[in-house]
C-alpha positions as CSV (number, residue, x, y, z in Angstrom):
1,M,-137.2,99.8,3.2
2,G,-135.7,103.3,3.4
3,Q,-135.3,103.0,7.1
4,F,-133.0,99.9,6.7
5,A,-130.9,101.8,4.1
6,A,-130.5,104.6,6.7
7,L,-129.6,102.0,9.3
8,R,-127.0,100.5,7.0
9,S,-125.4,103.9,6.5
10,M,-125.3,104.5,10.3
11,L,-123.6,101.2,10.8
12,G,-121.1,101.8,8.1
13,L,-122.3,99.1,5.7
14,A,-122.4,101.6,2.9
15,D,-118.6,101.6,2.9
16,P,-117.5,98.0,3.4
17,S,-113.8,99.0,3.7
18,A,-114.6,100.9,6.9
19,L,-115.3,97.6,8.8
20,T,-113.2,94.6,9.6
21,D,-114.5,91.3,8.4
22,A,-115.7,90.3,11.9
23,G,-117.3,93.7,12.4
24,R,-119.0,93.5,9.0
25,K,-120.5,90.1,9.8
26,A,-121.7,91.2,13.2
27,T,-123.3,94.3,11.8
28,E,-125.0,92.4,8.9
29,L,-126.3,89.9,11.5
30,L,-127.7,92.8,13.6
31,L,-129.3,94.2,10.4
32,R,-130.9,90.9,9.5
33,E,-132.3,90.4,13.0
34,T,-133.7,93.9,12.9
35,E,-135.4,93.3,9.6
36,R,-136.8,90.0,10.9
37,A,-138.1,91.6,14.0
38,H,-139.7,94.4,12.0
39,K,-141.4,91.8,9.7
40,L,-142.6,89.8,12.7
41,L,-144.1,92.9,14.3
42,K,-145.8,93.9,11.1
43,E,-147.3,90.4,10.8
44,Q,-148.4,90.5,14.4
45,K,-150.1,93.9,13.9
46,L,-151.9,92.5,10.9
47,E,-153.1,89.5,12.9
48,L,-154.2,91.8,15.8
49,D,-156.1,94.1,13.4
50,A,-157.8,91.1,11.8
51,L,-158.8,89.8,15.3
52,L,-160.1,93.2,16.5
53,D,-162.1,93.8,13.3
54,N,-163.9,90.5,13.7
55,I,-165.0,91.2,17.2
56,L,-168.7,92.1,17.5
57,Q,-168.0,94.8,20.1
58,G,-166.4,98.1,19.5
59,V,-162.9,98.1,21.2
60,V,-160.8,101.1,22.1
61,M,-157.5,101.0,24.0
62,L,-156.3,104.3,25.6
63,D,-152.9,105.1,27.0
64,A,-152.3,106.7,30.4
65,D,-152.9,110.2,28.8
66,A,-156.2,109.0,27.4
67,R,-154.9,109.0,23.8
68,I,-156.1,106.3,21.5
69,L,-153.6,103.4,21.1
70,V,-155.9,101.2,18.9
71,C,-159.5,100.9,18.0
72,N,-161.4,98.5,15.7
73,K,-163.8,99.0,12.8
74,R,-166.8,98.1,14.9
75,Y,-166.2,101.0,17.2
76,L,-166.1,103.4,14.2
77,E,-169.3,101.9,12.9
78,I,-171.2,102.2,16.1
79,Y,-170.5,106.0,16.4
80,G,-170.2,106.8,12.7
81,L,-166.6,107.9,13.0
82,S,-163.8,108.4,10.4
83,P,-160.6,106.4,10.6
84,T,-158.7,109.4,9.4
85,V,-159.6,111.2,12.7
86,V,-160.0,108.4,15.2
87,K,-156.6,106.7,15.0
88,P,-153.6,106.2,17.3
89,G,-152.7,109.5,19.0
90,C,-156.2,110.9,18.8
91,T,-157.0,112.7,22.1
92,L,-160.2,112.1,24.1
93,K,-161.3,115.7,23.4
94,E,-160.7,115.3,19.7
95,L,-162.7,112.0,19.8
96,I,-165.7,113.6,21.5
97,Q,-165.5,116.6,19.1
98,H,-165.6,114.2,16.2
99,R,-168.6,112.5,17.6
100,V,-170.4,115.8,17.8
101,A,-169.5,116.6,14.2
102,A,-170.8,113.1,13.2
103,G,-174.1,113.8,14.9
104,Y,-173.9,111.1,17.5
105,F,-173.4,113.3,20.5
106,H,-175.0,116.6,21.6
107,G,-173.6,117.2,25.1
108,N,-171.0,119.6,26.3
109,V,-167.6,118.4,25.1
110,D,-165.5,119.8,27.9
111,E,-167.8,118.6,30.6
112,T,-168.0,115.2,29.0
113,V,-164.2,114.9,28.8
114,S,-163.9,115.9,32.4
115,K,-166.4,113.3,33.6
116,I,-164.8,110.5,31.5
117,L,-161.3,111.4,32.9
118,T,-162.7,111.4,36.4
119,T,-164.1,108.0,35.9
120,L,-160.9,106.7,34.3
121,G,-158.9,108.2,37.2
122,E,-160.7,106.0,39.7
123,R,-158.9,103.0,38.1
124,R,-161.6,100.5,38.6
125,P,-163.9,98.6,36.2
126,S,-167.1,100.4,35.4
127,T,-170.2,99.7,33.2
128,A,-172.5,102.4,31.8
129,T,-175.3,102.5,29.3
130,T,-175.8,105.4,26.9
131,R,-178.5,106.2,24.3
132,L,-177.2,107.8,21.1
133,A,-178.9,110.5,19.1
134,N,-180.0,107.9,16.6
135,G,-181.8,105.9,19.3
136,H,-179.3,103.1,19.6
137,V,-178.5,102.0,23.2
138,I,-174.8,101.2,23.8
139,S,-173.4,99.4,26.8
140,V,-169.9,100.6,27.7
141,F,-167.5,98.6,29.8
142,T,-164.2,100.2,31.0
143,R,-161.3,98.2,32.5
144,P,-158.0,99.7,33.7
145,M,-154.8,98.2,32.4
146,E,-151.5,97.7,34.3
147,N,-149.6,100.2,32.2
148,G,-151.9,103.0,33.3
149,G,-154.2,102.9,30.2
150,W,-157.7,101.6,29.7
151,L,-159.5,99.0,27.6
152,V,-163.0,100.1,26.7
153,T,-165.6,97.9,24.9
154,H,-168.8,99.2,23.4
155,Q,-171.7,96.9,22.6
156,D,-174.9,97.9,20.8
157,V,-177.6,96.3,22.9
158,T,-180.6,98.0,21.2
159,E,-182.1,94.8,19.9
160,H,-181.5,92.9,23.1
161,Q,-183.1,95.6,25.1
162,R,-186.1,95.8,22.7
163,T,-186.5,92.0,23.0
164,E,-186.4,92.2,26.8
165,Q,-189.0,95.0,26.8
166,E,-191.3,93.1,24.5
167,A,-191.0,90.0,26.6
168,E,-191.8,92.0,29.7
169,R,-194.8,93.5,27.9
170,M,-196.1,90.1,26.9
171,Q,-195.6,88.8,30.4
172,R,-197.6,91.6,31.9
173,F,-200.3,91.0,29.3
174,L,-200.5,87.2,30.1
175,L,-200.5,87.8,33.8
176,T,-203.4,90.3,33.4
177,V,-205.3,87.7,31.4
178,I,-204.6,84.9,33.9
179,E,-205.6,87.2,36.8
180,N,-209.0,88.0,35.3
181,V,-210.2,84.7,33.9
182,P,-213.1,83.2,35.8
183,S,-211.4,79.8,36.2
184,T,-209.0,79.1,39.0
185,V,-205.4,78.9,37.8
186,I,-202.6,77.6,40.1
187,V,-199.0,76.7,39.3
188,K,-196.5,74.8,41.3
189,D,-192.7,74.5,40.9
190,V,-191.7,70.9,40.3
191,R,-188.5,71.3,42.2
192,D,-190.2,71.6,45.6
193,L,-193.9,71.6,44.7
194,R,-194.4,75.0,46.1
195,Y,-197.3,77.2,44.8
196,V,-195.8,80.0,42.7
197,L,-198.9,81.4,41.1
198,I,-202.6,81.7,41.9
199,N,-205.1,84.1,40.4
200,K,-208.0,86.1,41.8
201,A,-210.5,83.3,41.1
202,G,-208.1,80.9,42.9
203,E,-208.2,83.0,46.1
204,K,-212.0,82.8,46.1
205,F,-211.9,79.1,45.3
206,Y,-209.5,78.3,48.1
207,G,-210.9,80.8,50.5
208,L,-207.5,82.2,51.3
209,P,-205.5,85.3,50.1
210,R,-202.6,84.4,47.8
211,A,-200.2,85.7,50.4
212,Q,-201.0,82.6,52.5
213,I,-200.6,80.3,49.5
214,I,-197.6,81.5,47.4
215,G,-194.4,80.0,48.5
216,R,-196.0,77.2,50.5
217,T,-196.4,73.5,49.9
218,A,-199.5,71.3,50.2
219,Q,-198.0,70.1,53.5
220,E,-198.2,73.6,54.9
221,L,-201.8,74.2,53.7
222,F,-203.5,70.9,54.2
223,P,-203.8,68.2,56.9
224,K,-201.3,65.3,56.5
225,A,-203.7,62.9,54.8
226,S,-204.8,65.6,52.3
227,A,-201.2,66.7,51.7
228,D,-200.1,63.1,51.0
229,A,-202.9,62.6,48.5
230,I,-201.9,65.8,46.7
231,A,-198.3,64.7,46.6
232,A,-199.3,61.4,45.1
233,Q,-201.4,63.1,42.4
234,D,-198.4,65.5,41.6
235,Q,-196.0,62.5,41.2
236,L,-198.5,60.7,38.9
237,L,-198.8,63.8,36.7
238,L,-195.0,64.1,36.5
239,Q,-194.7,60.5,35.3
240,L,-197.1,61.0,32.4
241,S,-195.2,61.3,29.1
242,G,-197.3,64.3,28.0
243,G,-200.8,65.7,27.6
244,A,-203.2,66.9,30.2
245,T,-205.5,65.1,32.7
246,V,-209.1,66.2,32.6
247,G,-212.0,65.1,34.8
248,T,-214.8,66.1,37.2
249,Q,-214.1,65.4,40.8
250,M,-214.7,66.4,44.3
251,V,-211.9,68.4,45.9
252,E,-211.2,69.6,49.3
253,T,-210.1,73.3,49.7
254,P,-208.3,74.8,52.6
255,A,-211.2,77.1,53.7
256,N,-214.2,76.3,51.5
257,G,-214.8,72.7,52.2
258,F,-215.5,70.2,49.4
259,R,-216.2,71.5,45.9
260,H,-217.4,69.8,42.8
261,V,-215.0,70.8,40.0
262,M,-213.8,70.2,36.4
263,A,-210.0,70.1,36.7
264,R,-207.5,70.2,33.9
265,R,-203.9,69.5,34.9
266,L,-200.7,69.7,32.9
267,A,-197.0,69.4,33.4
268,I,-195.2,72.3,31.7
269,R,-191.9,71.0,30.2
270,D,-188.8,72.7,28.9
271,G,-187.4,72.2,25.4
272,K,-185.8,69.0,26.5
273,G,-189.0,67.6,27.8
274,V,-188.1,68.0,31.5
275,P,-191.0,69.1,33.7
276,Q,-190.7,72.6,35.1
277,F,-194.1,73.5,36.5
278,L,-197.5,71.9,37.3
279,L,-200.4,73.8,36.0
280,S,-204.0,73.3,37.2
281,V,-207.0,75.1,35.7
282,I,-210.2,74.5,37.8
283,D,-213.8,75.4,37.1
284,D,-216.1,75.2,40.2
285,L,-219.3,73.4,39.2
286,S,-220.8,73.3,42.7
287,D,-223.1,76.2,42.2
288,R,-224.3,74.9,38.8
289,N,-225.9,71.8,40.4
290,P,-228.5,72.9,43.0
291,Q,-229.0,69.3,44.2
292,R,-225.4,69.0,45.3
293,E,-224.3,70.2,48.8
294,T,-220.8,71.7,48.9
295,G,-220.2,71.0,52.5
296,S,-219.6,67.3,52.0
297,P,-218.5,65.1,49.1
298,A,-221.1,63.5,46.8
299,P,-221.4,59.8,47.4
300,K,-220.7,58.7,43.8
301,T,-217.9,61.2,43.0
302,V,-214.2,60.4,43.5
303,Q,-212.7,62.6,46.3
304,I,-209.5,64.3,45.2
305,R,-207.6,67.2,46.9
306,I,-205.5,69.8,45.0
């Protein structure tokens, strides 16, 4: 409270006889309001600090001269920085030098400061990704403020990036398996019943390259009667509550005539049970029965098109 004692002395409150009664009351009122405002600002700062320290991202606010106005604990944790160095008034160069000392940065300090200032000088939002010396990947978003300063957020996306890479790796693996299995695999999107996937065996089975199949509907590949039959089968599969349909049947292909097949069909649903895709896995049995001609349907087999 030393600052308020000094203020009292400046206002003459240390010597009550120096003020009139009205002047004394006015001065005391001013002092009380000043003390109240100071207390309010202190409480607001504590609230702001608590808010910033509970944000998952590192947050730094810079003034127009690129000096730190405020930063939170998460920012210090991400870069292994000391709050005794990185605090209000710390310059950009001092900040980068401290990151070098902490072992989180190995570049040229002056060049880095110059590049950052150039980017900040453009006064437009920007996003960048940087990899730290410890292997962590940080996404940095910079946004200019109206007062000439900048608000910069830093988010550690290492785990997110690793998860994405693992998902991509598994997707490539599964696509490789699907592409090389001997059975025909085809997938349709339930929204418009367009073919979205067909494997190498499926190209041979249909007698068409996948470029002529992917993105098209049955109506674009088959005569109207066949396309209508396929649409009816798709709607029937969508109405099933779950499980797959399995059966041997005669099917008509776009370019290979009728084939005797074992077909397994399944509606792929999301977590809420809503159908997303129609999956068909088909094994061509035609060549396994030498008594059956593939150019026309067998008389006792139900004729189905897919």
